[in-house]
C-alpha positions in Angstrom: 0.0 0.0 0.0 1.4 3.4 -1.1 0.9 6.7 0.8 -1.0 7.9 -2.2 -3.6 5.2 -1.5 -4.0 6.8 2.0 -4.7 10.2 0.5 -7.2 8.9 -2.0 -9.1 6.8 0.6 -9.1 9.7 3.1 -10.6 12.0 0.5 -13.3 9.5 -0.4 -14.2 8.8 3.2 -14.3 12.5 4.0 -16.3 13.5 0.9 -18.9 10.7 1.1 -19.4 9.9 4.8 -22.1 12.5 5.5 -23.6 13.1 2.0 -26.5 10.9 0.7 -24.3 9.0 -1.7 -23.0 6.1 0.6 -19.5 6.2 1.9 -19.4 2.4 2.4 -20.3 1.9 -1.3 -17.7 4.4 -2.4 -15.0 2.8 -0.3 -15.8 -0.6 -1.7 -15.7 0.6 -5.2 -12.6 2.7 -4.6 -10.8 -0.3 -3.1 -11.8 -2.2 -6.3 -10.3 0.5 -8.5 -7.1 0.5 -6.4 -6.7 -3.2 -7.0 -7.7 -4.5 -3.5 -9.9 -7.4 -4.4 -9.8 -8.6 -0.8 -9.1 -5.9 1.7 -5.7 -6.6 3.4 -5.6 -6.4 7.2 -3.7 -3.1 7.1 -6.6 -1.6 5.0 -9.2 -2.7 7.6 -7.2 -0.9 10.3 -6.8 2.1 8.1 -10.5 2.4 7.3 -11.3 2.4 11.1 -8.8 5.3 11.6 -10.2 7.5 8.8 -13.8 6.8 9.9 -12.9 7.9 13.4 -11.5 11.1 11.8 -14.8 11.7 10.2 -16.6 11.2 13.5 -14.4 13.7 15.2 -15.0 16.3 12.4 -18.8 16.0 12.8 -18.6 16.1 16.6 -16.8 19.4 16.4 -19.4 20.9 14.1 -22.2 19.9 16.5 -20.3 20.4 19.7 -22.8 22.9 21.1 -25.8 20.7 20.4 -24.1 17.7 22.0 -23.6 19.8 25.2 -27.2 20.9 25.1 -28.5 17.4 24.8 -26.6 16.4 27.9 -27.8 19.5 29.7 -24.4 21.2 29.6 -25.3 24.0 27.1 -25.8 27.6 27.9 -29.0 28.6 29.5 -31.2 31.2 27.8 -30.9 34.8 29.1 -33.5 37.5 29.0 -31.5 39.7 26.8 -28.9 39.1 24.0 -30.0 35.6 23.1 -27.5 33.9 20.8 -28.5 31.8 17.8 -27.5 28.7 19.7 -29.8 29.6 22.6 -32.9 30.4 20.6 -34.2 26.8 19.9 -36.6 25.2 22.4 -34.0 22.5 23.2 -36.5 19.8 23.0 -34.1 17.3 21.4 -32.9 14.9 24.1 -31.3 11.5 24.6 -34.6 9.8 24.0 -34.8 11.2 20.5 -31.2 10.1 19.9 -31.9 6.6 21.2 -35.0 6.2 19.0 -32.9 7.2 16.0 -30.0 4.9 16.6 -31.2 1.7 18.4 -33.1 0.2 15.4 -30.2 0.4 12.9 -27.6 -0.6 15.4 -29.7 -3.6 16.5 -30.3 -4.7 13.0 -26.6 -4.3 12.0 -25.5 -6.3 15.0 -27.9 -9.2 14.5 -27.2 -9.5 10.8 -23.6 -8.5 10.9 -22.2 -11.8 9.5 -24.8 -11.9 6.7 -24.1 -8.3 5.7 -20.4 -8.9 5.5 -20.7 -12.1 3.5 -23.4 -10.9 1.1 -23.5 -7.1 1.0 -19.9 -6.0 0.7 -19.5 -6.9 -2.9 -19.7 -4.8 -6.1 -23.0 -6.0 -7.5 -25.1 -5.4 -4.3 -23.5 -2.0 -3.8 -24.4 -0.9 -7.3 -28.0 -2.0 -6.9 -28.1 -0.2 -3.6 -26.9 3.0 -5.2 -29.8 2.8 -7.7 -32.4 1.8 -5.1 -31.4 4.5 -2.7 -31.5 7.1 -5.5 -35.0 6.1 -6.4 -36.1 6.2 -2.8 -34.7 9.7 -2.3 -36.2 10.9 -5.6 -39.7 9.7 -4.8 -39.5 11.1 -1.2 -38.5 14.5 -2.5 -41.2 14.5 -5.1 -43.8 13.8 -2.4 -42.3 16.4 -0.1 -42.3 19.1 -2.7 -45.8 18.3 -3.8 -47.2 19.4 -0.5 -48.7 16.0 0.3 -46.6 15.7 3.4 -47.5 18.0 6.2 -44.4 19.7 7.6 -44.5 19.8 11.4 -40.8 20.1 12.4 -38.8 23.0 11.1 -35.7 22.6 13.3 -34.0 19.6 14.8 -35.4 20.7 18.2 -39.0 20.3 16.9 -38.6 16.6 16.0 -41.1 14.4 17.9 -40.4 11.0 19.3 -42.6 9.5 16.5 -40.5 11.2 13.8 -37.2 10.1 15.5 -38.4 6.5 15.6 -39.5 6.6 11.9 -36.0 7.8 11.0 -34.4 5.1 13.1 -36.6 2.3 11.6 -36.1 3.4 7.9 -32.4 3.8 8.6 -32.4 0.0 9.0 -32.4 -0.3 5.2 -29.0 1.2 5.0 -27.8 -0.9 7.9 -28.7 -4.1 6.0 -27.7 -3.0 2.5 -24.2 -1.4 2.1 -24.4 1.3 -0.5 -27.9 2.4 0.3 -26.6 5.4 2.3 -27.2 6.0 6.0 -27.5 9.8 5.6 -29.7 9.4 2.5 -32.1 7.1 4.3 -32.3 9.3 7.4 -32.8 12.6 5.5 -35.5 11.0 3.3 -37.1 9.4 6.3 -37.3 12.7 8.1 -38.9 14.4 5.1 -41.4 11.5 4.8 -42.3 12.1 8.5 -42.9 15.8 8.1 -39.5 17.1 9.1 -38.0 19.9 7.1 -35.1 19.2 4.7 -32.6 21.2 6.9 -33.8 19.6 10.2 -33.6 16.1 8.6 -30.0 16.7 7.5 -29.1 18.1 10.9 -30.6 15.1 12.7 -29.0 12.7 10.3 -25.5 14.2 10.9 -26.1 14.5 14.6 -27.1 10.8 15.2 -24.2 9.8 12.9 -21.9 10.6 15.8 -23.1 7.8 18.2 -23.9 5.4 15.4 -20.4 5.7 13.9 -18.8 5.7 17.3 -20.4 2.4 18.2 -19.7 0.9 14.8 -16.1 2.0 14.9 -15.6 0.8 18.5 -16.9 -2.6 17.4 -14.5 -2.7 14.5 -11.6 -1.7 16.7 -12.3 -4.6 19.1 -12.8 -7.0 16.2 -9.4 -5.9 14.7 -7.5 -5.2 17.9 -4.7 -7.6 16.8 -4.0 -5.4 13.8 -3.4 -2.4 16.0 -1.2 -4.4 18.4 0.9 -5.9 15.7 2.1 -2.6 14.4 2.2 -3.9 10.8 0.8 -0.7 9.4 2.9 2.5 9.0 2.0 5.3 11.4 2.6 7.9 8.8 0.2 6.1 6.5 -2.5 6.2 9.2 -1.8 9.8 10.1 -2.0 11.0 6.5 -5.4 9.3 6.0 -6.7 10.6 9.4 -5.8 14.2 8.6 -7.1 14.1 5.1 -10.4 12.5 6.2 -10.9 14.9 9.1 -10.5 18.1 7.1 -12.4 16.9 4.0 -15.3 15.7 6.2 -15.4 19.0 8.2 -15.4 21.1 5.0 -18.1 18.9 3.3 -20.5 19.1 6.3 -20.1 22.9 6.8 -20.4 23.6 3.0 -23.4 21.2 2.7 -25.3 22.8 5.4 -24.7 26.3 4.0 -26.0 25.4 0.5 -28.5 22.8 1.6 -31.6 24.4 0.1 -30.0 24.5 -3.3 -28.9 20.9 -3.2 -32.0 18.8 -3.9 -32.0 15.1 -3.2 -32.7 14.4 -6.8 -29.2 15.8 -7.7 -27.6 13.2 -5.4 -29.9 10.6 -7.0 -28.6 11.5 -10.5 -25.1 11.2 -9.2 -25.8 7.7 -7.7 -27.3 6.5 -11.0 -24.3 7.8 -12.9 -21.8 6.2 -10.5 -23.6 2.8 -10.6 -23.7 2.9 -14.5 -20.0 3.8 -14.8 -18.8 1.2 -12.3 -21.0 -1.4 -14.0 -19.3 -0.6 -17.4 -15.8 -0.5 -15.9 -16.0 -3.4 -13.5 -18.9 -5.7 -13.9 -18.7 -6.2 -17.7 
């Protein structure tokens, strides 16, 4: 493995982890292009490290909200309310639990089946297409006015909406390539949550979900870390690249969110699936 591989994979992880395009699918396809038919042990360790970098980036972006959920945020004052203090702060640990327990439970129960069946090129390409169709249909219904919008901000999300997001997120947990962020954003919109609030909640619950998933992978691959068979510089390069790319992507995405319709990401997914089918599957 060359250091250039570290840069490429770090960029791919940072770019795709929080966008509705599927980071898992892109990592699998990128590994395929780099010639890693079967991921070497060093690569498994490396992917854990760059995923942790992405978690750290998103945690920094939502650091104030994390403190508020745990009751550590600033209290509202009578005068000079800041933007961070304005929301009702209804979002709490129950919302987070409802959003993360269903996908984590499904992923754990079916973890062996998912690794044996799902992490291959053909299922990933089909997942890219299916996820794109799901997002496209959801946005069409949302824009038509047939879905009543009841939550404009993340703090307005109800327990029922949080649970719906958690349940529909199970699709991405079972099917690598479907996209966790895509399934959660679309699920929120189906439940009457605004596009912005759905994206915020998707990114926010990604922190505990990815932390648990990464922790599990660390324990499963602890011997790789102990052996020291992978170059520290290689890991550090990927970590830094993934962290900064993920941070930039999330901040930029939230700023231009209203201009980036889900259908644009759906078109991208269809294009990627078609290109990889022509390059790899034929």
